[in-house]
KEKE-3310 file (N, C-alpha, C; in steps of 0.2 Angstrom, whole numbers, plus 5000, padded with zeros to 4 digits):
npx = (5377:5367:5356:5351:5349:5338:5329:5324:5321:5311:5301:5302:5296:5283:5284:5283:5285:5290:5291:5288:5278:5280:5273:5281:5288:5296:5303:5304:5302:5307:5302:5309:5309:5313:5304:5313:5313:5313:5322:5331:5334:5331:5338:5334:5342:5347:5348:5351:5347:5353:5344:5343:5349:5357:5363:5367:5375:5375:5384:5385:5402:5405:5404:5396:5393:5383:5378:5370:5379:5383:5380:5370:5373:5366:5369:5366:5354:5353:5357:5357:5358:5353:5353:5346:5346:5343:5347:5359:5353:5340:5332:5320:5326:5329:5325:5329:5324:5330:5323:5334:5334:5336:5336:5333:5344:5354:5348:5352:5365:5369:5367:5380:5397:5409:5416:5433:5439:5438:5440:5437:5423:5420:5414:5397:5389:5390:5396:5398:5404:5391:5386:5384:5377:5373:5363:5354:5347:5340:5331:5323:5318:5310:5301:5291:5282:5274:5268:5260:5252:5265:5271:5274:5278:5289:5297:5306:5316:5321:5324:5335:5343:5348:5354:5362:5372:5376:5383:5393:5400:5412:5404:5398:5403:5396:5382:5384:5389:5380:5367:5374:5376:5385:5395:5406:5396:5385:5384:5385:5374:5365:5365:5362:5348:5343:5345:5338:5326:5322:5327:5322:5327:5338:5356:5368:5384:5392:5381:5375:5387:5391:5380:5384:5396:5406:5422:5419:5426:5432:5419:5415:5423:5421:5408:5408:5415:5407:5395:5400:5398:5399:5390:5380:5380:5374:5362:5357:5355:5345:5335:5332:5328:5316:5310:5307:5300:5287:5285:5283:5270:5262:5261:5263:5272:5287:5294:5286:5288:5303:5305:5296:5305:5317:5324:5331:5331:5324:5330:5342:5339:5332:5343:5353:5345:5344:5357:5359:5349:5349:5338:5329:5318:5302:5302:5308:5299:5287:5294:5296:5282:5277:5282:5278:5266)
npy = (5243:5242:5249:5243:5231:5232:5237:5227:5215:5221:5220:5206:5202:5195:5184:5164:5149:5139:5138:5150:5158:5172:5178:5180:5174:5160:5168:5166:5164:5164:5162:5162:5146:5131:5119:5102:5091:5096:5104:5095:5089:5087:5099:5110:5119:5135:5153:5159:5171:5175:5187:5190:5183:5165:5152:5135:5123:5107:5095:5080:5078:5091:5107:5121:5138:5153:5171:5187:5193:5187:5177:5160:5150:5135:5125:5111:5098:5093:5082:5088:5093:5105:5121:5130:5148:5160:5178:5186:5196:5190:5192:5184:5170:5173:5173:5174:5167:5163:5152:5143:5145:5137:5139:5151:5156:5154:5161:5174:5173:5171:5185:5190:5192:5178:5170:5169:5153:5140:5130:5114:5102:5108:5111:5110:5118:5133:5146:5166:5180:5195:5208:5225:5228:5217:5217:5229:5224:5212:5221:5229:5217:5211:5223:5223:5214:5224:5231:5223:5223:5226:5216:5205:5213:5217:5209:5196:5205:5210:5197:5193:5203:5201:5188:5191:5199:5189:5180:5189:5188:5177:5166:5165:5156:5144:5146:5150:5135:5127:5130:5129:5118:5106:5105:5102:5102:5102:5090:5082:5084:5079:5066:5066:5070:5059:5048:5055:5054:5040:5032:5022:5011:4999:5004:5009:5012:5013:5014:5027:5034:5033:5040:5054:5054:5049:5040:5027:5028:5041:5047:5045:5049:5065:5065:5065:5076:5086:5084:5080:5069:5050:5044:5030:5035:5047:5042:5034:5044:5050:5040:5039:5051:5052:5040:5044:5055:5049:5041:5051:5059:5047:5037:5021:5009:5003:4995:4990:5005:5004:4994:5000:5013:5005:4998:4981:4975:4977:4978:4981:4994:5000:5001:5008:5021:5024:5027:5037:5047:5047:5040:5025:5023:5023:5028:5041:5047:5046:5056:5070:5072:5074:5086:5096:5096)
npz = (5387:5396:5398:5386:5387:5401:5395:5386:5396:5402:5391:5389:5403:5402:5399:5404:5414:5406:5389:5380:5369:5357:5348:5338:5322:5326:5338:5354:5372:5390:5409:5425:5435:5428:5424:5430:5419:5408:5405:5403:5388:5371:5362:5350:5335:5339:5343:5356:5370:5386:5398:5413:5426:5424:5415:5413:5402:5399:5387:5383:5390:5389:5397:5397:5404:5404:5405:5408:5399:5388:5374:5366:5356:5346:5334:5329:5333:5347:5363:5378:5395:5407:5416:5426:5433:5446:5447:5457:5463:5464:5457:5443:5432:5416:5398:5380:5364:5347:5334:5324:5306:5291:5278:5280:5284:5271:5264:5270:5267:5253:5250:5253:5255:5251:5263:5270:5270:5283:5299:5299:5306:5320:5337:5339:5348:5358:5366:5365:5368:5371:5361:5356:5346:5343:5354:5351:5337:5344:5352:5342:5337:5348:5352:5343:5349:5354:5344:5335:5323:5315:5314:5301:5291:5296:5306:5297:5293:5305:5310:5300:5303:5318:5314:5305:5312:5323:5314:5311:5321:5334:5333:5321:5312:5315:5309:5296:5293:5294:5285:5272:5261:5259:5270:5285:5298:5290:5284:5295:5301:5293:5297:5311:5309:5305:5315:5325:5320:5319:5332:5338:5330:5324:5326:5312:5312:5300:5290:5293:5292:5277:5273:5276:5269:5273:5277:5289:5302:5303:5301:5312:5323:5317:5321:5335:5339:5333:5341:5354:5357:5353:5340:5345:5358:5356:5351:5363:5371:5367:5368:5381:5384:5377:5382:5394:5394:5390:5399:5411:5406:5410:5400:5397:5407:5414:5406:5394:5388:5387:5378:5366:5365:5358:5364:5370:5381:5396:5408:5405:5400:5413:5422:5412:5412:5426:5429:5420:5424:5439:5448:5445:5433:5436:5449:5447:5437:5445:5455:5447:5442:5453:5455:5446:5447)
capx = (5372:5364:5350:5346:5347:5334:5322:5323:5320:5302:5298:5300:5295:5279:5288:5281:5291:5289:5293:5282:5278:5279:5269:5284:5290:5304:5306:5302:5305:5304:5306:5308:5310:5311:5304:5319:5314:5312:5330:5334:5329:5335:5338:5334:5347:5344:5352:5349:5351:5351:5344:5342:5351:5361:5362:5374:5372:5383:5382:5391:5407:5407:5400:5396:5390:5382:5376:5369:5385:5385:5375:5374:5372:5366:5368:5363:5351:5358:5352:5359:5357:5352:5350:5344:5349:5341:5350:5362:5349:5336:5327:5322:5330:5325:5329:5325:5329:5329:5326:5337:5328:5343:5334:5333:5353:5357:5346:5356:5373:5368:5368:5386:5404:5411:5419:5438:5439:5440:5442:5433:5422:5420:5407:5390:5388:5397:5394:5401:5400:5385:5388:5378:5374:5369:5355:5350:5345:5334:5327:5319:5314:5303:5296:5285:5277:5270:5266:5259:5251:5270:5277:5273:5282:5299:5301:5310:5321:5325:5327:5342:5349:5350:5358:5369:5377:5381:5387:5399:5405:5415:5402:5395:5404:5391:5377:5388:5389:5371:5363:5378:5375:5393:5401:5406:5391:5379:5383:5383:5368:5361:5364:5359:5342:5341:5344:5331:5319:5324:5331:5321:5329:5348:5360:5374:5388:5395:5376:5377:5395:5389:5375:5388:5401:5414:5423:5416:5432:5432:5413:5413:5427:5419:5401:5411:5418:5402:5390:5401:5392:5397:5383:5378:5379:5369:5356:5355:5351:5337:5331:5331:5325:5309:5306:5307:5294:5283:5284:5280:5264:5259:5261:5263:5276:5293:5295:5283:5291:5307:5304:5296:5310:5321:5327:5329:5333:5321:5333:5349:5335:5332:5351:5354:5340:5345:5363:5359:5345:5349:5335:5324:5312:5295:5304:5310:5293:5283:5297:5294:5275:5273:5286:5273:5257)
capy = (5237:5238:5250:5239:5224:5233:5237:5219:5211:5224:5218:5198:5200:5192:5175:5160:5145:5136:5140:5156:5159:5181:5181:5184:5169:5157:5168:5164:5167:5159:5166:5160:5141:5128:5112:5098:5087:5103:5108:5089:5089:5088:5107:5113:5123:5142:5157:5159:5176:5178:5193:5190:5176:5162:5145:5131:5118:5101:5090:5075:5080:5098:5111:5130:5143:5159:5174:5193:5198:5182:5174:5154:5148:5127:5125:5104:5096:5092:5082:5092:5094:5112:5121:5140:5151:5166:5182:5187:5202:5188:5191:5177:5169:5176:5172:5174:5161:5163:5144:5145:5142:5135:5142:5159:5160:5152:5168:5178:5172:5173:5190:5192:5190:5173:5171:5163:5146:5139:5126:5108:5099:5112:5109:5111:5123:5137:5153:5170:5189:5198:5214:5232:5228:5211:5219:5234:5220:5210:5226:5229:5213:5210:5230:5221:5211:5229:5232:5215:5223:5227:5209:5202:5217:5220:5203:5196:5210:5210:5192:5195:5207:5196:5184:5195:5200:5184:5178:5194:5187:5172:5159:5164:5149:5140:5148:5147:5128:5124:5133:5126:5111:5104:5108:5099:5104:5100:5082:5079:5086:5073:5059:5067:5070:5051:5046:5056:5049:5034:5031:5015:5006:4997:5009:5005:5019:5012:5018:5033:5037:5034:5047:5057:5053:5048:5034:5024:5030:5049:5050:5044:5056:5071:5066:5067:5084:5092:5084:5077:5061:5046:5040:5028:5040:5053:5038:5030:5048:5052:5037:5040:5057:5049:5037:5050:5061:5046:5040:5058:5059:5041:5034:5014:5006:5004:4990:4991:5012:5003:4991:5005:5016:5003:4994:4975:4972:4983:4978:4987:5002:5003:5003:5016:5026:5027:5030:5044:5055:5046:5036:5021:5025:5025:5034:5046:5050:5050:5063:5073:5073:5079:5093:5099:5096)
capz = (5387:5403:5395:5382:5393:5403:5390:5384:5401:5403:5385:5391:5407:5401:5399:5409:5416:5400:5383:5380:5361:5357:5342:5332:5320:5329:5344:5361:5379:5396:5415:5430:5438:5423:5426:5426:5413:5402:5405:5401:5383:5365:5360:5342:5333:5341:5345:5364:5375:5393:5401:5419:5428:5421:5413:5412:5397:5398:5381:5383:5393:5388:5401:5397:5407:5402:5409:5401:5395:5382:5370:5366:5347:5346:5325:5326:5338:5355:5369:5383:5400:5407:5424:5428:5441:5448:5448:5464:5467:5468:5451:5441:5426:5409:5392:5373:5358:5340:5333:5316:5301:5288:5273:5280:5283:5269:5259:5271:5265:5247:5250:5258:5254:5254:5269:5270:5271:5290:5302:5301:5311:5327:5341:5336:5352:5360:5371:5366:5372:5367:5359:5360:5340:5344:5357:5346:5336:5348:5354:5337:5336:5353:5352:5339:5353:5357:5337:5333:5315:5310:5312:5296:5287:5299:5309:5294:5295:5312:5311:5295:5307:5323:5312:5304:5319:5323:5307:5310:5329:5334:5333:5312:5306:5315:5305:5288:5291:5296:5279:5268:5259:5260:5274:5290:5302:5287:5282:5302:5303:5291:5302:5316:5309:5303:5322:5326:5317:5319:5337:5342:5326:5328:5321:5310:5310:5294:5285:5294:5286:5269:5272:5277:5263:5276:5281:5296:5308:5300:5302:5322:5324:5317:5325:5343:5339:5334:5348:5361:5358:5350:5338:5349:5364:5356:5350:5370:5374:5362:5368:5388:5385:5374:5386:5401:5393:5390:5409:5416:5405:5410:5393:5399:5411:5410:5402:5389:5384:5386:5371:5361:5362:5355:5370:5370:5388:5401:5415:5404:5401:5421:5424:5411:5415:5432:5427:5418:5428:5444:5450:5442:5429:5438:5454:5443:5434:5450:5459:5440:5442:5460:5455:5442:5450)
cpx = (5368:5357:5346:5345:5341:5327:5318:5320:5313:5299:5295:5299:5289:5278:5285:5286:5292:5291:5286:5282:5276:5274:5274:5288:5297:5306:5300:5307:5302:5307:5305:5313:5309:5310:5310:5320:5314:5319:5335:5331:5333:5332:5340:5339:5343:5349:5348:5352:5350:5350:5345:5345:5356:5361:5369:5371:5377:5375:5387:5396:5409:5401:5400:5391:5389:5377:5372:5372:5389:5378:5375:5370:5372:5365:5365:5359:5353:5355:5355:5356:5357:5351:5351:5345:5346:5347:5354:5356:5342:5330:5327:5326:5326:5328:5324:5327:5326:5330:5329:5333:5335:5341:5334:5341:5355:5354:5351:5364:5373:5369:5375:5391:5405:5416:5427:5436:5440:5441:5434:5430:5422:5414:5402:5388:5392:5393:5400:5399:5397:5389:5382:5373:5368:5361:5353:5345:5338:5331:5323:5315:5307:5301:5292:5281:5271:5267:5266:5257:5258:5275:5279:5277:5288:5303:5306:5316:5325:5329:5335:5348:5352:5356:5364:5375:5380:5383:5393:5404:5408:5412:5397:5398:5399:5387:5380:5387:5383:5368:5368:5377:5380:5397:5401:5398:5382:5377:5384:5377:5363:5359:5363:5351:5339:5341:5339:5326:5317:5329:5330:5324:5336:5351:5366:5379:5390:5387:5378:5382:5393:5383:5379:5393:5407:5416:5420:5421:5431:5425:5411:5418:5423:5413:5404:5413:5413:5398:5395:5401:5396:5391:5378:5378:5373:5361:5352:5350:5345:5333:5328:5327:5318:5306:5304:5301:5286:5280:5279:5273:5262:5257:5262:5269:5283:5296:5293:5287:5299:5309:5300:5302:5317:5325:5326:5327:5328:5324:5340:5345:5333:5338:5353:5353:5342:5353:5364:5355:5346:5346:5332:5320:5306:5296:5304:5303:5289:5286:5295:5288:5272:5278:5281:5266:5255)
cpy = (5238:5243:5245:5234:5226:5235:5230:5215:5215:5221:5209:5198:5195:5185:5171:5156:5139:5139:5145:5158:5169:5182:5182:5176:5167:5162:5167:5166:5164:5162:5159:5151:5136:5122:5107:5095:5092:5105:5102:5087:5089:5097:5106:5118:5130:5146:5160:5166:5177:5185:5195:5183:5172:5156:5141:5124:5114:5096:5088:5078:5089:5103:5118:5134:5152:5163:5179:5195:5191:5179:5164:5151:5139:5127:5117:5102:5092:5088:5084:5090:5103:5114:5129:5143:5157:5170:5185:5192:5197:5187:5186:5176:5171:5177:5173:5169:5164:5156:5146:5141:5142:5138:5151:5162:5158:5157:5174:5178:5173:5181:5193:5190:5183:5174:5168:5157:5144:5133:5120:5105:5103:5109:5112:5117:5126:5143:5158:5177:5191:5205:5219:5230:5224:5212:5223:5228:5216:5216:5227:5224:5212:5217:5226:5217:5216:5234:5226:5217:5224:5221:5205:5204:5217:5214:5199:5200:5209:5203:5191:5197:5203:5191:5185:5197:5194:5180:5182:5192:5181:5165:5159:5159:5145:5140:5145:5139:5125:5126:5130:5119:5105:5105:5104:5098:5102:5093:5079:5077:5081:5067:5060:5068:5063:5048:5049:5055:5043:5030:5025:5010:5005:5004:5007:5010:5017:5015:5024:5037:5038:5039:5052:5059:5055:5043:5032:5027:5038:5052:5051:5050:5064:5071:5067:5074:5087:5091:5083:5072:5058:5046:5037:5030:5044:5047:5036:5038:5051:5047:5038:5044:5056:5047:5042:5053:5056:5041:5046:5058:5052:5036:5026:5014:5006:5000:4990:4998:5007:4998:4997:5011:5014:4999:4986:4971:4978:4983:4982:4995:5003:5005:5010:5020:5028:5031:5037:5050:5051:5042:5031:5025:5027:5030:5040:5052:5051:5057:5070:5076:5077:5086:5098:5099:5103)
cpz = (5393:5400:5392:5386:5398:5401:5387:5389:5403:5396:5385:5396:5406:5402:5404:5410:5412:5393:5380:5372:5361:5352:5334:5329:5323:5335:5350:5367:5383:5401:5420:5432:5433:5425:5425:5420:5406:5400:5400:5396:5376:5362:5353:5342:5337:5341:5352:5368:5381:5394:5408:5421:5425:5420:5412:5407:5398:5391:5382:5388:5393:5392:5399:5400:5403:5404:5405:5399:5389:5379:5368:5359:5347:5338:5325:5332:5341:5360:5376:5390:5405:5415:5425:5433:5442:5448:5456:5467:5466:5460:5446:5435:5420:5404:5387:5368:5351:5336:5325:5311:5294:5281:5272:5281:5278:5263:5260:5267:5260:5245:5252:5254:5255:5258:5267:5270:5281:5292:5299:5305:5318:5331:5338:5341:5355:5361:5367:5367:5368:5366:5358:5352:5340:5347:5354:5341:5338:5350:5348:5337:5341:5356:5347:5342:5356:5350:5332:5324:5312:5308:5307:5291:5292:5302:5304:5292:5299:5312:5307:5300:5313:5321:5311:5310:5323:5318:5309:5318:5328:5332:5326:5310:5307:5311:5299:5288:5290:5289:5272:5266:5261:5266:5281:5293:5299:5286:5289:5304:5300:5294:5309:5316:5307:5310:5326:5327:5317:5325:5338:5335:5328:5321:5320:5309:5303:5289:5287:5290:5281:5269:5272:5272:5268:5278:5287:5302:5307:5302:5311:5326:5324:5320:5332:5342:5336:5338:5354:5362:5353:5346:5343:5355:5364:5354:5358:5373:5372:5366:5373:5388:5381:5380:5393:5399:5392:5396:5412:5411:5406:5403:5392:5405:5408:5406:5395:5384:5384:5379:5366:5360:5359:5359:5370:5375:5392:5408:5411:5403:5408:5423:5418:5412:5422:5433:5425:5421:5435:5450:5443:5438:5434:5445:5452:5440:5441:5453:5453:5441:5449:5458:5452:5444:5453)
residu = (MET:ASP:THR:GLN:LEU:GLN:GLU:LEU:ARG:ARG:LEU:ALA:SER:ARG:ALA:GLU:ASN:ARG:ARG:THR:GLU:THR:GLY:ILE:PRO:ARG:VAL:ALA:MET:VAL:GLN:GLY:GLU:ILE:PRO:GLU:HIS:GLU:LEU:SER:ALA:VAL:TYR:GLU:PRO:MET:VAL:ASN:LEU:ILE:LEU:THR:GLY:SER:LYS:THR:MET:THR:VAL:GLY:ASP:ARG:THR:PHE:HIS:TYR:ASP:PRO:ALA:THR:TYR:PHE:VAL:MET:SER:VAL:ASP:LEU:PRO:ALA:VAL:GLY:SER:VAL:HIS:ALA:ALA:ASP:THR:GLY:GLU:PRO:TYR:LEU:ALA:ILE:SER:LEU:THR:LEU:ASP:PRO:PRO:VAL:VAL:ALA:ASN:LEU:LEU:ALA:ASP:LEU:PRO:LYS:PRO:ALA:GLY:GLY:GLY:LEU:TYR:GLY:SER:GLY:PHE:SER:VAL:ALA:PRO:VAL:THR:SER:ASP:LEU:LEU:ASP:ALA:TRP:LEU:ARG:MET:LEU:ARG:LEU:MET:GLU:ARG:PRO:ASP:GLU:ILE:VAL:ALA:LEU:ALA:PRO:ALA:TYR:GLU:ARG:GLU:ILE:LEU:PHE:ARG:VAL:LEU:GLN:GLY:PRO:LEU:GLY:TRP:MET:LEU:ARG:ASP:THR:ALA:MET:PRO:ASP:THR:ALA:LEU:SER:ARG:ILE:GLY:VAL:ALA:ILE:GLN:TRP:ILE:ARG:GLU:ASN:PHE:ALA:ARG:PRO:LEU:ARG:VAL:GLU:ALA:LEU:ALA:GLU:MET:ALA:ALA:LEU:SER:ALA:SER:ALA:PHE:HIS:ARG:HIS:PHE:LYS:ALA:VAL:THR:ALA:LEU:SER:PRO:LEU:GLN:TYR:GLN:LYS:ARG:ILE:ARG:LEU:LEU:ARG:ALA:ARG:SER:LEU:LEU:ILE:ALA:GLY:GLU:GLY:ASN:ALA:THR:SER:ILE:ALA:PHE:GLY:VAL:GLY:TYR:GLU:SER:PRO:THR:GLN:PHE:SER:ARG:GLU:TYR:ALA:ARG:HIS:PHE:GLY:LEU:PRO:PRO:SER:LYS:ASP:ALA:GLU:ARG:LEU:ARG:ARG:ARG:VAL:GLU)
# end
């Protein structure tokens, strides 16, 4: 696998220290020291492969560490805190990702035998060992950056191959459950999408449970199994992350932003912000702006 990783590193070496588009639909890359506020964010469903260095990802009370021997699957939108590290040799962190498109996964599943029934309501994110077959699929995909005229014809096939290799692995159930309409992850995903789109509105667990066709107690239990957060904790993380991005952009002061993201008390907002990010809102925003200047 070393030879495969070396070529992948060469192909992705043009990446910047932010999400860098490759010209291939849904495929992106990143390299180097990523700004702190971009690592503390809402991560969309994806397959992520580390090529150099390592990354630590924390969602709720769960923390995973992954390196070039592993890949990461996130099957629902999750507020997470990440940190990236250079390799022991000093080479910068380098990674590539494929954003999941449920219709693409569903079309692939329609062409495959139906799997035996699995467990319900597992975690919406995890890490697994990478395989040579999966690396080969990624290589075919990234080589298209050097043959852009072939992207339209070949990228869909290579995307299916990457997804197929993941489906064959220990995290394959995540892709299946994301794309199928009446599975644990898809039902919780409906509630997650509502919270993301309406984070500033009051949250009623009973209404969310009804969306997921579950009792309130079962919904709460299953939501936490998938996200490592309760519904209210999930909403709070979304609010705080949104507030942080607005503060860094200078789009208001702490009080106006607190009300804008749904807090009724600026004092409570400042207290919860400092607890989560380590500094009061204004000081944290000033510190982060200095780092990106």
